[in-house]
DSSP file (Angstrom, degrees, kcal/mol; ACC not computed):
  #  RESIDUE AA STRUCTURE BP1 BP2  ACC     N-H-->O    O-->H-N    N-H-->O    O-->H-N    TCO  KAPPA ALPHA  PHI   PSI    X-CA   Y-CA   Z-CA
    1    1 A M              0   0    0      0, 0.0     2,-0.0     0, 0.0     0, 0.0   0.000 360.0 360.0 360.0 158.6  -15.6   22.5    7.7
    2    2 A G     >  -     0   0    0      1,-0.1     4,-2.1     4,-0.0     5,-0.2  -0.222 360.0-107.4 -73.6 167.2  -16.8   19.1    8.6
    3    3 A D  H  > S+     0   0    0      1,-0.2     4,-2.6     2,-0.2     5,-0.2   0.894 118.8  52.8 -61.7 -42.5  -14.8   15.8    8.6
    4    4 A N  H  > S+     0   0    0      1,-0.2     4,-2.5     2,-0.2    -1,-0.2   0.889 109.2  48.1 -67.1 -42.6  -16.5   14.5    5.5
    5    5 A V  H  > S+     0   0    0      2,-0.2     4,-2.2     1,-0.2    -1,-0.2   0.900 112.6  49.3 -61.7 -41.3  -15.8   17.7    3.5
    6    6 A N  H  X S+     0   0    0     -4,-2.1     4,-2.1     2,-0.2    -2,-0.2   0.887 111.0  49.3 -65.3 -42.0  -12.2   17.6    4.6
    7    7 A L  H  X S+     0   0    0     -4,-2.6     4,-2.8     2,-0.2     5,-0.2   0.943 110.3  50.1 -54.5 -52.0  -11.9   13.9    3.7
    8    8 A A  H  X S+     0   0    0     -4,-2.5     4,-2.3     1,-0.2    -2,-0.2   0.938 111.1  50.3 -58.7 -46.4  -13.4   14.5    0.2
    9    9 A S  H  X S+     0   0    0     -4,-2.2     4,-1.8     1,-0.2    -1,-0.2   0.896 111.8  47.6 -57.9 -42.6  -10.9   17.4   -0.3
   10   10 A R  H  X S+     0   0    0     -4,-2.1     4,-2.2     1,-0.2    -1,-0.2   0.904 111.9  49.7 -64.2 -43.7   -8.0   15.3    0.7
   11   11 A L  H  X S+     0   0    0     -4,-2.8     4,-2.6     2,-0.2    -2,-0.2   0.864 105.8  56.5 -63.6 -38.4   -9.1   12.4   -1.5
   12   12 A E  H  X S+     0   0    0     -4,-2.3     4,-1.9    -5,-0.2    -1,-0.2   0.926 108.0  48.5 -58.1 -47.0   -9.5   14.8   -4.5
   13   13 A G  H  X S+     0   0    0     -4,-1.8     4,-1.9     1,-0.2    -2,-0.2   0.897 111.9  48.3 -61.7 -41.3   -5.8   15.8   -4.0
   14   14 A I  H  X S+     0   0    0     -4,-2.2     4,-2.5     1,-0.2    -1,-0.2   0.885 106.7  57.3 -63.3 -38.2   -4.7   12.2   -3.9
   15   15 A N  H  <>S+     0   0    0     -4,-2.6     5,-2.2     1,-0.2     4,-0.4   0.903 108.1  46.9 -58.0 -43.7   -6.8   11.5   -6.9
   16   16 A K  H ><5S+     0   0    0     -4,-1.9     3,-0.7     3,-0.2    -1,-0.2   0.887 109.8  53.7 -62.4 -42.5   -4.8   14.2   -8.8
   17   17 A Y  H 3<5S+     0   0    0     -4,-1.9    -2,-0.2     1,-0.3    -1,-0.2   0.914 116.1  38.6 -64.3 -44.4   -1.4   12.8   -7.5
   18   18 A Y  T 3<5S-     0   0    0     -4,-2.5    -1,-0.3    -5,-0.1    -2,-0.2   0.426 106.3-128.2 -91.6   6.0   -2.1    9.4   -8.7
   19   19 A D  T < 5 +     0   0    0     -3,-0.7     2,-0.2    -4,-0.4    -3,-0.2   0.905  57.7 146.1  51.3  51.9   -3.8   10.6  -11.9
   20   20 A T      < -     0   0    0     -5,-2.2    -1,-0.2    -6,-0.1     3,-0.1  -0.707  52.4-141.3-113.2 164.3   -6.8    8.5  -11.3
   21   21 A R  S    S+     0   0    0      1,-0.3     2,-0.4    -2,-0.2    -1,-0.1   0.823  88.3  21.6 -95.1 -36.8  -10.6    9.1  -12.1
   22   22 A V        +     0   0    0     -7,-0.1     2,-0.4     2,-0.0    -1,-0.3  -0.997  63.1 174.4-134.2 133.7  -12.1    7.6   -8.9
   23   23 A I        -     0   0    0     -2,-0.4     2,-0.3    -3,-0.1    -8,-0.1  -0.994   9.6-171.6-133.7 144.3  -10.5    7.1   -5.5
   24   24 A M        -     0   0    0     -2,-0.4     2,-0.1   -13,-0.0    -2,-0.0  -0.950  23.3-110.3-140.1 161.0  -12.2    5.9   -2.3
   25   25 A S     >  -     0   0    0     -2,-0.3     4,-2.5     1,-0.1     5,-0.2  -0.382  34.7-109.6 -81.3 160.2  -11.5    5.4    1.3
   26   26 A E  H  > S+     0   0    0      1,-0.2     4,-2.6     2,-0.2     5,-0.2   0.880 118.7  56.3 -58.0 -40.4  -11.2    2.0    2.9
   27   27 A D  H  > S+     0   0    0      2,-0.2     4,-0.7     1,-0.2    -1,-0.2   0.909 107.5  46.5 -58.2 -43.3  -14.5    2.6    4.7
   28   28 A F  H >> S+     0   0    0      1,-0.2     3,-1.1     2,-0.2     4,-0.7   0.930 111.9  51.9 -66.8 -44.7  -16.3    3.2    1.5
   29   29 A Y  H >< S+     0   0    0     -4,-2.5     3,-1.0     1,-0.3    -2,-0.2   0.882 105.4  56.1 -60.0 -36.2  -14.7    0.1    0.0
   30   30 A N  H 3< S+     0   0    0     -4,-2.6    -1,-0.3     1,-0.2    -2,-0.2   0.746 103.3  54.7 -65.6 -24.8  -15.8   -1.9    2.9
   31   31 A Q  H << S+     0   0    0     -3,-1.1    -1,-0.2    -4,-0.7    -2,-0.2   0.594  87.7 102.6 -83.3 -14.7  -19.4   -0.9    2.3
   32   32 A L  S << S-     0   0    0     -3,-1.0     2,-0.2    -4,-0.7     5,-0.0  -0.374  78.4-112.4 -73.7 150.0  -19.4   -2.2   -1.3
   33   33 A K    >   -     0   0    0      1,-0.1     3,-1.9    -2,-0.1     4,-0.4  -0.514  29.3-113.3 -75.5 149.0  -21.0   -5.5   -2.2
   34   34 A E  G >  S+     0   0    0      1,-0.3     3,-1.6     2,-0.2     4,-0.3   0.834 113.6  65.4 -57.8 -31.9  -18.6   -8.1   -3.3
   35   35 A K  G 3  S+     0   0    0      1,-0.3    -1,-0.3     2,-0.1     3,-0.2   0.708 103.6  48.6 -67.9 -15.4  -19.9   -8.1   -6.9
   36   36 A Y  G <  S+     0   0    0     -3,-1.9     3,-0.5     1,-0.1    -1,-0.3   0.441  94.2  75.6 -94.8  -3.3  -18.6   -4.4   -7.3
   37   37 A K    X   +     0   0    0     -3,-1.6     3,-1.4    -4,-0.4    -2,-0.1   0.530  69.6  87.6 -93.7  -3.8  -15.1   -5.1   -6.0
   38   38 A F  T 3  S+     0   0    0     -4,-0.3    -1,-0.2     1,-0.3    -2,-0.1   0.796  89.6  44.7 -64.4 -28.0  -13.8   -6.9   -9.1
   39   39 A A  T 3  S+     0   0    0     -3,-0.5     2,-0.4     2,-0.0    -1,-0.3   0.107  94.2  99.2-105.3  23.2  -12.6   -3.8  -10.9
   40   40 A I    <   -     0   0    0     -3,-1.4     2,-0.4     2,-0.0    -3,-0.0  -0.891  47.8-173.6-114.8 141.3  -10.9   -2.2   -7.9
   41   41 A R        -     0   0    0     -2,-0.4     2,-0.4     0, 0.0    -2,-0.0  -0.956  29.0-110.1-128.7 149.8   -7.2   -2.2   -7.1
   42   42 A L        +     0   0    0     -2,-0.4     3,-0.1     1,-0.2    -2,-0.0  -0.658  30.2 178.1 -76.2 125.2   -5.1   -1.0   -4.1
   43   43 A L        -     0   0    0     -2,-0.4     2,-0.3     1,-0.4    -1,-0.2   0.868  59.6 -43.2 -90.0 -46.0   -3.0    2.0   -4.9
   44   44 A D        -     0   0    0      2,-0.1     2,-0.6     0, 0.0    -1,-0.4  -0.966  48.9-108.9-176.0 162.9   -1.4    2.7   -1.6
   45   45 A K        +     0   0    0     -2,-0.3     2,-0.3    -3,-0.1    -3,-0.0  -0.960  46.5 162.5-113.0 123.4   -2.1    3.0    2.1
   46   46 A I        -     0   0    0     -2,-0.6     2,-0.5     2,-0.0    -2,-0.1  -0.919  33.0-129.6-133.9 161.4   -2.1    6.5    3.4
   47   47 A T        -     0   0    0     -2,-0.3     2,-0.4     2,-0.0    -2,-0.0  -0.957  17.9-154.7-114.9 133.6   -3.3    8.4    6.4
   48   48 A V              0   0    0     -2,-0.5   -41,-0.1     1,-0.1   -37,-0.0  -0.873 360.0 360.0-109.3 138.9   -5.3   11.6    6.1
   49   49 A K              0   0    0     -2,-0.4    -1,-0.1   -43,-0.1   -42,-0.1   0.408 360.0 360.0 -94.7 360.0   -5.4   14.1    8.8
């Protein structure tokens, strides 16, 4: 499978671990406009393989 599919799968597992509804990568976060960042909080820093 491609890198994007692998990352999505890993993020889904992490989402279940933290019992969250939405989780995003740092790259995705960095693409957001400032006006959308007000309701986002850092959960943890992890490395995905």
